[in-house]
C-alpha positions as CSV (number, residue, x, y, z in Angstrom):
1,X,60.0,-32.0,26.4
2,X,59.7,-35.4,24.8
3,X,61.0,-37.1,28.0
4,X,58.5,-35.2,30.1
5,X,55.6,-36.3,27.9
6,X,56.8,-39.9,28.2
7,X,57.0,-39.6,32.0
8,X,53.5,-38.0,32.2
9,X,52.1,-40.9,30.0
10,X,53.8,-43.6,32.1
11,X,52.4,-42.0,35.3
12,X,48.9,-41.9,33.9
13,X,49.2,-45.5,32.8
14,X,50.4,-46.6,36.2
15,X,47.5,-44.8,37.9
16,X,45.1,-46.6,35.7
17,X,46.6,-50.1,36.2
18,X,45.6,-52.6,38.9
19,X,49.3,-53.2,39.4
20,X,49.6,-49.7,40.9
21,X,48.8,-51.4,44.3
22,X,45.3,-50.2,44.7
23,X,42.3,-52.4,45.4
24,X,40.7,-51.9,42.0
25,X,37.1,-53.3,41.9
26,X,34.9,-53.6,38.8
27,X,31.5,-51.9,38.9
28,X,29.0,-53.6,41.1
29,X,28.3,-57.0,39.7
30,X,25.1,-58.8,38.9
31,X,24.5,-61.7,41.3
32,X,23.1,-65.1,40.2
33,X,22.8,-67.9,42.8
34,X,21.9,-71.4,41.6
35,X,20.7,-73.8,44.3
36,X,20.1,-77.4,43.5
37,X,17.9,-79.5,45.8
38,X,19.7,-82.6,47.3
39,X,22.6,-82.5,44.9
40,X,25.6,-84.4,46.3
41,X,29.1,-83.1,46.6
42,X,30.3,-85.8,44.2
43,X,27.6,-85.3,41.6
44,X,29.5,-82.8,39.5
45,X,32.5,-83.4,37.3
46,X,34.6,-80.8,39.1
47,X,34.3,-82.9,42.3
48,X,35.0,-86.3,40.6
49,X,31.8,-87.5,39.1
50,X,32.6,-90.1,36.5
51,X,29.1,-90.9,35.4
52,X,27.3,-87.5,35.3
53,X,28.5,-84.9,32.8
54,X,28.3,-81.3,34.1
55,X,30.5,-79.4,31.5
56,X,29.0,-75.9,32.2
57,X,29.4,-76.1,36.0
58,X,32.9,-77.6,35.5
59,X,33.9,-74.8,33.3
60,X,32.9,-72.2,35.9
61,X,34.9,-74.2,38.4
62,X,38.0,-74.2,36.3
63,X,37.8,-70.5,35.5
64,X,36.6,-69.5,38.9
65,X,36.9,-70.9,42.5
66,X,35.8,-74.4,43.7
67,X,35.4,-74.8,47.4
68,X,36.0,-78.4,48.6
69,X,35.1,-77.8,52.3
70,X,31.8,-76.0,51.9
71,X,28.7,-76.7,54.0
72,X,25.0,-76.3,54.1
73,X,23.8,-74.8,57.4
74,X,21.5,-77.8,57.9
75,X,21.2,-81.4,56.7
76,X,17.7,-80.8,55.3
77,X,16.2,-78.1,53.1
78,X,14.1,-75.6,55.0
79,X,16.6,-74.8,57.7
80,X,19.5,-74.7,55.2
81,X,17.6,-72.3,52.9
82,X,16.9,-70.1,55.9
83,X,20.6,-70.0,56.6
84,X,21.5,-69.1,53.1
85,X,18.8,-66.4,52.7
86,X,19.7,-64.7,56.0
87,X,23.4,-65.3,56.6
88,X,22.5,-66.6,60.1
89,X,22.3,-70.1,61.6
90,X,18.7,-71.1,61.0
91,X,18.0,-71.5,64.8
92,X,18.0,-67.6,64.9
93,X,15.0,-67.4,62.6
94,X,13.1,-70.2,64.4
95,X,13.3,-72.5,61.4
96,X,16.0,-75.0,62.5
97,X,13.6,-77.7,63.5
98,X,12.8,-80.1,60.6
99,X,11.4,-79.4,57.2
100,X,8.4,-77.1,56.8
101,X,5.3,-79.0,55.9
102,X,2.9,-77.7,53.2
103,X,0.5,-76.3,55.8
104,X,3.1,-75.5,58.5
105,X,2.3,-72.4,60.4
106,X,5.9,-71.4,60.6
107,X,7.8,-69.3,58.0
108,X,10.6,-66.9,57.5
109,X,10.0,-64.0,59.9
110,X,9.5,-60.6,58.4
111,X,12.2,-59.2,60.7
112,X,14.8,-61.3,58.9
113,X,16.7,-59.4,56.2
114,X,17.2,-61.6,53.2
115,X,19.5,-61.6,50.2
116,X,16.6,-60.0,48.3
117,X,16.3,-57.2,50.8
118,X,20.0,-56.6,50.9
119,X,20.1,-56.3,47.1
120,X,17.0,-54.0,47.1
121,X,18.8,-51.7,49.4
122,X,21.6,-51.4,46.8
123,X,19.0,-50.6,44.1
124,X,19.1,-54.1,42.4
125,X,16.2,-55.7,40.5
126,X,15.4,-59.0,42.2
127,X,13.8,-62.3,41.1
128,X,13.4,-65.7,42.7
129,X,12.8,-68.7,40.5
130,X,12.0,-72.2,41.7
131,X,11.6,-73.8,45.1
132,X,11.1,-71.4,48.0
133,X,10.2,-73.7,51.0
134,X,10.4,-71.0,53.7
135,X,6.7,-70.8,54.5
136,X,3.3,-71.3,52.9
137,X,1.8,-68.8,50.5
138,X,0.7,-66.0,50.6
139,X,1.8,-65.3,54.1
140,X,5.5,-66.0,53.5
141,X,5.8,-65.4,49.7
142,X,9.2,-64.4,48.3
143,X,7.4,-61.2,47.2
144,X,7.3,-60.2,50.9
145,X,11.0,-60.8,51.4
146,X,12.7,-58.5,48.9
147,X,11.9,-60.1,45.5
148,X,10.3,-58.0,42.8
149,X,9.3,-61.2,40.9
150,X,8.6,-64.8,41.7
151,X,8.1,-67.8,39.4
152,X,8.2,-71.2,41.1
153,X,6.8,-73.5,43.7
154,X,6.2,-73.2,47.5
155,X,7.8,-76.3,48.7
156,X,9.2,-79.8,47.9
157,X,7.8,-81.7,45.0
158,X,6.7,-84.7,47.2
159,X,4.4,-82.6,49.3
160,X,0.6,-81.9,48.9
161,X,-0.7,-78.6,47.4
162,X,2.3,-78.6,45.0
163,X,1.6,-75.8,42.5
164,X,3.4,-73.5,40.1
165,X,3.1,-69.8,40.9
166,X,3.7,-66.7,38.8
167,X,3.9,-64.0,41.5
168,X,1.0,-64.7,43.9
169,X,-1.1,-66.5,41.3
170,X,-1.3,-70.2,40.8
171,X,-0.8,-70.9,37.1
172,X,-0.6,-74.7,37.1
173,X,-1.8,-77.5,39.4
174,X,-1.0,-80.3,39.1
175,X,2.4,-79.4,37.9
176,X,4.0,-80.9,34.8
177,X,7.3,-81.6,36.6
178,X,9.2,-83.0,33.6
179,X,9.4,-79.5,32.1
180,X,10.1,-77.5,35.3
181,X,13.9,-77.3,34.8
182,X,13.3,-76.1,31.2
183,X,10.7,-73.5,32.4
184,X,13.0,-72.2,35.1
185,X,15.6,-71.7,32.5
186,X,13.1,-69.8,30.3
187,X,12.3,-67.5,33.1
188,X,16.0,-66.9,33.9
189,X,16.8,-66.1,30.3
190,X,13.9,-63.7,30.1
191,X,14.9,-61.9,33.3
192,X,18.5,-61.5,32.2
193,X,17.4,-60.2,28.8
194,X,15.0,-57.6,30.3
195,X,17.0,-56.5,33.3
196,X,20.6,-56.5,31.9
197,X,20.6,-52.6,31.8
198,X,20.6,-52.4,35.6
199,X,22.3,-54.5,38.3
200,X,20.2,-57.5,39.4
201,X,20.0,-60.4,41.8
202,X,18.6,-63.6,40.4
203,X,18.2,-66.8,42.5
204,X,17.4,-70.0,40.6
205,X,16.4,-72.6,43.1
206,X,15.9,-75.9,41.3
207,X,13.2,-78.4,42.4
208,X,15.5,-81.4,41.7
209,X,17.3,-83.8,42.1
210,X,14.9,-84.0,45.1
211,X,12.6,-87.0,44.6
212,X,10.4,-87.7,42.7
213,X,12.7,-87.3,39.8
214,X,11.7,-85.9,36.4
215,X,13.6,-85.1,33.3
216,X,12.4,-83.6,30.0
217,X,12.2,-85.8,26.9
218,X,15.4,-84.3,25.6
219,X,17.3,-85.5,28.7
220,X,15.6,-88.7,29.6
221,X,18.2,-91.5,29.1
222,X,20.9,-88.8,28.6
223,X,23.3,-89.9,31.3
224,X,25.2,-93.0,32.5
225,X,23.7,-92.5,36.0
226,X,20.0,-93.4,35.6
227,X,17.2,-90.9,35.8
228,X,19.1,-89.1,38.7
229,X,22.0,-88.4,36.3
230,X,19.6,-87.2,33.6
231,X,18.1,-84.7,36.0
232,X,21.5,-83.4,37.0
233,X,22.7,-83.1,33.4
234,X,19.6,-81.1,32.5
235,X,20.3,-78.9,35.5
236,X,23.8,-78.3,34.2
237,X,22.4,-77.4,30.8
238,X,20.2,-74.8,32.5
239,X,23.4,-73.3,33.9
240,X,24.7,-73.2,30.4
241,X,21.6,-71.4,29.2
242,X,22.2,-68.7,31.9
243,X,25.8,-68.3,30.9
244,X,24.8,-67.9,27.2
245,X,22.1,-65.4,28.1
246,X,24.6,-63.3,30.1
247,X,27.1,-63.3,27.3
248,X,24.4,-62.3,24.8
249,X,23.5,-59.4,27.1
250,X,27.3,-58.6,27.4
251,X,26.9,-59.1,31.2
252,X,28.8,-62.3,31.8
253,X,32.1,-60.8,32.8
254,X,30.6,-58.7,35.6
255,X,28.2,-61.2,37.0
256,X,29.1,-63.2,40.1
257,X,27.7,-66.7,39.8
258,X,27.3,-69.0,42.8
259,X,26.5,-72.7,42.4
260,X,25.6,-74.8,45.4
261,X,23.1,-77.3,46.9
262,X,20.8,-77.0,50.0
263,X,22.1,-80.3,51.5
264,X,23.6,-83.6,50.6
265,X,22.0,-86.4,48.5
266,X,19.1,-88.6,49.7
267,X,18.6,-92.1,48.4
268,X,20.7,-91.6,45.3
269,X,23.5,-89.3,44.4
270,X,27.3,-89.1,44.7
271,X,29.1,-88.1,47.9
272,X,32.6,-88.0,46.6
273,X,33.7,-90.6,49.1
274,X,32.1,-88.9,52.1
275,X,30.1,-90.8,54.6
276,X,26.3,-90.5,55.1
277,X,23.8,-88.3,53.2
278,X,20.9,-86.0,53.6
279,X,19.4,-85.9,57.1
280,X,22.4,-87.6,58.8
281,X,25.1,-86.0,61.0
282,X,27.9,-87.5,58.8
283,X,29.8,-85.3,56.4
284,X,27.9,-86.0,53.2
285,X,24.7,-84.6,54.8
286,X,26.2,-81.1,55.0
287,X,29.2,-80.8,52.6
288,X,27.9,-79.6,49.2
289,X,29.3,-78.2,46.0
290,X,30.2,-74.5,46.0
291,X,31.6,-72.8,42.9
292,X,32.0,-69.0,42.4
293,X,32.7,-67.3,39.1
294,X,33.2,-63.5,38.6
295,X,35.5,-63.0,35.6
296,X,35.7,-59.2,35.9
297,X,37.1,-59.4,39.4
298,X,40.1,-61.5,38.5
299,X,39.5,-63.9,41.4
300,X,42.4,-66.2,42.1
301,X,41.0,-69.2,40.3
302,X,41.5,-72.8,41.6
303,X,40.5,-75.0,44.4
304,X,40.1,-73.7,48.0
305,X,40.0,-75.9,51.1
306,X,39.0,-73.1,53.4
307,X,36.0,-74.1,55.6
308,X,32.9,-72.1,54.6
309,X,29.1,-72.4,54.8
310,X,26.0,-71.1,53.0
311,X,25.6,-68.5,55.7
312,X,28.6,-66.8,54.1
313,X,26.8,-66.2,50.8
314,X,24.8,-63.2,52.1
315,X,27.8,-61.3,53.6
316,X,29.9,-62.1,50.5
317,X,27.2,-60.7,48.2
318,X,26.9,-57.6,50.5
319,X,30.6,-57.1,50.2
320,X,30.5,-57.5,46.4
321,X,27.7,-54.9,46.0
322,X,28.9,-52.5,48.7
323,X,26.1,-52.9,51.2
324,X,26.4,-53.2,55.0
325,X,24.6,-56.4,56.0
326,X,22.8,-54.6,58.7
327,X,22.8,-54.4,62.5
328,X,21.4,-57.8,63.2
329,X,23.7,-60.7,64.2
330,X,25.3,-62.2,61.1
331,X,27.0,-65.6,61.6
332,X,28.4,-65.7,58.1
333,X,31.6,-64.0,56.9
334,X,32.5,-62.5,53.6
335,X,34.5,-64.9,51.5
336,X,35.8,-62.2,49.1
337,X,39.3,-62.3,50.6
338,X,39.5,-66.0,50.1
339,X,38.1,-65.7,46.6
340,X,40.9,-63.2,45.8
341,X,43.6,-65.4,47.4
342,X,44.2,-62.8,50.1
343,X,42.9,-64.9,53.1
344,X,43.1,-68.5,54.2
345,X,40.0,-68.8,56.2
346,X,36.9,-66.8,57.3
347,X,36.0,-69.1,60.3
348,X,37.7,-70.7,63.2
349,X,34.8,-73.0,63.8
350,X,31.6,-74.1,62.1
351,X,28.7,-75.9,63.8
352,X,26.7,-78.8,62.5
353,X,23.0,-78.6,63.5
354,X,20.6,-81.5,63.5
355,X,17.3,-79.7,64.1
356,X,18.0,-77.3,67.0
357,X,20.8,-79.4,68.5
358,X,24.5,-78.8,67.8
359,X,25.8,-82.3,67.0
360,X,29.3,-81.4,65.8
361,X,31.9,-78.7,65.3
362,X,34.5,-78.3,62.6
363,X,37.8,-76.4,62.4
364,X,40.2,-76.2,59.4
365,X,41.2,-79.9,59.9
366,X,39.2,-81.7,62.6
367,X,35.6,-82.5,63.0
368,X,34.2,-83.5,66.5
369,X,30.9,-85.4,66.2
370,X,28.6,-86.2,69.1
371,X,25.5,-87.8,67.5
372,X,24.5,-89.9,64.6
373,X,21.7,-92.3,63.6
374,X,21.4,-95.9,64.5
375,X,18.2,-97.5,63.1
376,X,15.4,-95.0,63.9
377,X,17.1,-93.2,66.8
378,X,19.7,-90.5,67.0
379,X,22.5,-92.1,69.0
380,X,24.4,-89.9,71.5
381,X,28.0,-90.9,71.8
382,X,28.3,-88.5,74.8
383,X,25.9,-90.8,76.8
384,X,28.3,-93.7,77.0
385,X,29.9,-92.3,80.2
386,X,26.4,-92.4,81.8
387,X,26.0,-96.1,81.4
388,X,27.1,-98.8,83.9
389,X,30.5,-100.2,83.1
390,X,31.6,-97.1,81.1
391,X,34.1,-94.7,82.5
392,X,34.4,-92.2,79.6
393,X,32.5,-90.9,76.6
394,X,32.9,-92.4,73.2
395,X,34.7,-89.5,71.4
396,X,34.8,-89.3,67.6
397,X,37.4,-86.9,66.2
398,X,37.8,-87.1,62.4
399,X,40.3,-85.7,60.0
400,X,37.8,-83.9,57.9
401,X,40.3,-83.0,55.2
402,X,41.0,-86.7,54.6
403,X,39.3,-87.7,51.4
404,X,38.4,-91.0,53.0
405,X,35.8,-89.4,55.1
406,X,34.8,-90.4,58.6
407,X,36.2,-93.9,58.7
408,X,38.4,-93.7,61.8
409,X,38.6,-91.5,64.9
410,X,41.8,-89.9,66.1
411,X,40.4,-88.8,69.5
412,X,43.1,-90.7,71.4
413,X,45.9,-89.4,69.2
414,X,44.9,-85.7,69.2
415,X,43.8,-84.7,72.7
416,X,44.6,-81.0,72.2
417,X,42.4,-80.8,69.1
418,X,39.7,-82.9,70.8
419,X,39.6,-80.6,73.9
420,X,39.5,-77.5,71.8
421,X,36.6,-78.6,69.8
422,X,34.7,-80.0,72.8
423,X,35.1,-76.5,74.4
424,X,33.9,-74.8,71.2
425,X,30.9,-77.1,71.0
426,X,30.0,-76.5,74.6
427,X,30.2,-72.7,74.0
428,X,28.1,-73.0,70.9
429,X,25.4,-74.9,72.8
430,X,25.4,-72.4,75.6
431,X,25.0,-69.6,73.0
432,X,22.3,-71.1,70.9
433,X,20.2,-73.1,73.3
434,X,18.4,-70.0,74.5
435,X,17.0,-69.7,71.0
436,X,15.3,-73.1,71.0
437,X,11.6,-73.5,70.2
438,X,11.4,-76.9,71.9
439,X,13.3,-78.9,74.4
440,X,16.6,-80.7,73.6
441,X,16.5,-84.0,71.9
442,X,15.9,-86.8,74.4
443,X,19.2,-88.5,73.4
444,X,21.3,-85.7,74.6
445,X,23.2,-86.0,77.9
446,X,21.3,-84.7,80.9
């Protein structure tokens, strides 16, 4: 009898244990996405910054997953944010061309299902804090795209009509920008405190380190990297405030936190040894920090070199909360398998868009680049074979996993990789060119 009781107890214990071989998931997590504006890949300690201290972000990276080959879906902010919010390359939403101006008639179409709307379908409370930049107000307000609450600004802080909104109401103009990061943190803490009894999606989209730069009195002179560093260290402190609020609400363990940037750095900022910056076709224009923490899910912590993009955030969130992303075409892929250490990659190829033009393509190792800037023009390497005296194009094939960046091409050494990526790029152009809102760039081959 005693043996039988022991056997029953052991069977019950095995059935309740994750080691029993079942895919045991925690309850649906809260989701928090923190988006910096123009933060460089090398601006955080986890990616090698020696002058800017980011202990809160670094701690999430150590205890979670740090992607070293993660990309924004554009090299400037409005298109990149469209990609993040929809899980689709921004050309699909008509927002791939340039940054939206303060009075731009364009905006995120109502037909696009956003992260907010995905979460609402799952019964989540939703709030967007910070910079939106997906269309002017009130026509394209976050409140029309799945968010219950909004506290933030409509566009970049160097544009006219810059105002602070609470919902649809302007509450401050001109804006005291030196306290914006602090106030975004206040709003995040309040939302977590008030909504912790139900699952929620919170997006905190920082105004900085986009220029002009502002830090509060408490952080001015705080870093060894000038005012830019002060701004980033205050942003990191804001992440620390979010973590503290989650722990106080007993919600940290089952909250999935994503940290990223909308594109690479502009005039200042660390690239981690990558070439270029915001607005360019070089690696540092697109490759950005990406850290994921979800303690309750027992993710396989550590560094991942799988290629991924911000279009993957929406399908990953949908996977985490148990929602089908919908019938529309999703270019992103769920990263949950990679986060758990069960998959090596979610993509075979990723495309680099400059406006509506595909200027490069990447696989797990190689990057094929066709265009980059020279002075004021966008130079087309493909056009060399159309000039007198040239018999072939100038091909640039870079080892994108090389920490040295895009210093030397291996096009003549790796013909198989070159031909594969050329074919992938041609297929991508054929696929997406029909979605253009304007003719191809004049520098493209005719």
